[in-house]
C-alpha positions as CSV (number, residue, x, y, z in Angstrom):
1,M,0.0,0.0,0.0
2,S,1.3,3.4,-0.9
3,E,1.4,6.3,1.6
4,L,-1.5,8.1,-0.1
5,E,-3.8,5.0,0.2
6,K,-3.0,4.8,3.9
7,R,-4.1,8.4,4.5
8,K,-7.3,8.1,2.4
9,P,-10.4,8.7,4.7
10,M,-12.9,5.9,4.9
11,V,-16.5,6.9,4.2
12,H,-19.3,4.6,4.9
13,D,-22.7,5.5,3.5
14,Q,-25.8,3.7,4.5
15,V,-29.4,4.3,3.4
16,Q,-31.7,4.8,6.4
17,A,-34.6,2.4,6.8
18,C,-38.1,3.9,6.2
19,G,-39.1,3.1,9.8
20,K,-36.3,5.2,11.2
21,E,-37.0,8.3,9.0
22,I,-37.6,11.5,10.9
23,R,-40.6,13.4,9.5
24,P,-41.4,17.0,10.5
25,I,-44.7,17.8,12.1
26,N,-46.3,21.2,11.5
27,Q,-47.3,22.6,14.9
28,P,-46.8,25.9,16.7
29,I,-43.7,26.5,18.8
30,P,-44.4,26.6,22.6
31,Q,-44.4,30.2,24.0
32,T,-41.8,29.2,26.6
33,L,-39.3,28.3,23.9
34,N,-39.7,31.5,21.9
35,P,-41.4,34.3,24.0
36,P,-42.9,37.3,22.1
37,L,-40.7,40.4,22.0
38,Q,-41.4,43.1,24.5
39,R,-40.2,46.7,24.7
40,P,-37.4,47.3,27.2
41,P,-38.4,49.4,30.2
42,L,-37.6,53.1,29.9
43,S,-35.1,54.6,32.3
44,R,-37.2,57.8,32.5
45,D,-40.6,59.0,31.6
46,P,-40.1,60.9,28.3
47,Y,-43.1,63.2,29.0
48,K,-42.1,64.2,32.5
49,T,-38.4,64.7,31.6
50,P,-38.1,65.8,28.0
51,L,-34.7,66.1,26.3
52,T,-33.0,69.5,26.5
53,P,-33.9,71.7,23.5
54,N,-30.4,73.3,23.7
55,P,-27.9,70.4,24.1
56,P,-24.4,71.3,25.3
57,E,-21.3,71.0,23.2
58,F,-19.7,67.6,23.3
59,K,-17.1,67.1,26.0
60,P,-15.0,63.8,25.7
61,T,-15.4,61.4,28.5
62,A,-13.3,58.5,29.7
63,R,-15.0,56.0,27.3
64,I,-16.3,58.3,24.5
65,T,-13.7,60.4,22.7
66,E,-13.7,62.4,19.5
67,D,-12.1,59.5,17.7
68,C,-14.9,57.2,18.7
69,L,-17.5,59.6,17.4
70,K,-15.7,59.9,14.1
71,V,-16.4,56.1,13.6
72,V,-20.2,56.6,14.2
73,N,-22.2,57.1,11.0
74,F,-24.7,60.0,11.6
75,G,-25.7,59.9,7.9
76,P,-24.4,61.8,4.9
77,E,-22.9,65.3,5.2
78,G,-25.6,67.9,5.8
79,W,-28.3,65.3,6.5
80,L,-28.6,66.4,10.2
81,W,-28.5,70.0,11.4
82,E,-25.7,71.0,13.8
83,E,-28.2,71.1,16.7
84,E,-29.3,67.5,15.9
85,L,-25.7,66.3,15.9
86,K,-25.1,67.9,19.3
87,L,-28.3,66.2,20.6
88,F,-27.2,62.8,19.3
89,K,-23.8,63.2,20.9
90,H,-25.4,64.4,24.2
91,L,-27.7,61.3,24.2
92,I,-24.7,59.0,23.7
93,V,-22.9,60.6,26.7
94,I,-26.1,60.2,28.8
95,Q,-26.6,56.6,27.8
96,E,-22.9,55.8,28.6
97,K,-23.4,57.0,32.2
98,Q,-26.3,54.6,32.7
């Protein structure tokens, strides 16, 4: 026997008997297995504590720097107003604290 024949993997195929065949059954999935999606609880009541209409300028934190925000895609240039960009950056800083 050559070296190649020794390394050749052995494959054994066998046809499964009809009695052992697995057949799918069409039935609903139990709710415990796949529960319906729910909204996450809000950390604040948006009607009692609305967002500030004049967000502050972005100040880098320990975890969020200017370089990190350059990676974030806020849409094409000019798509958001400057105030909207400031609001998004303010929200990111607020969420980082929680």
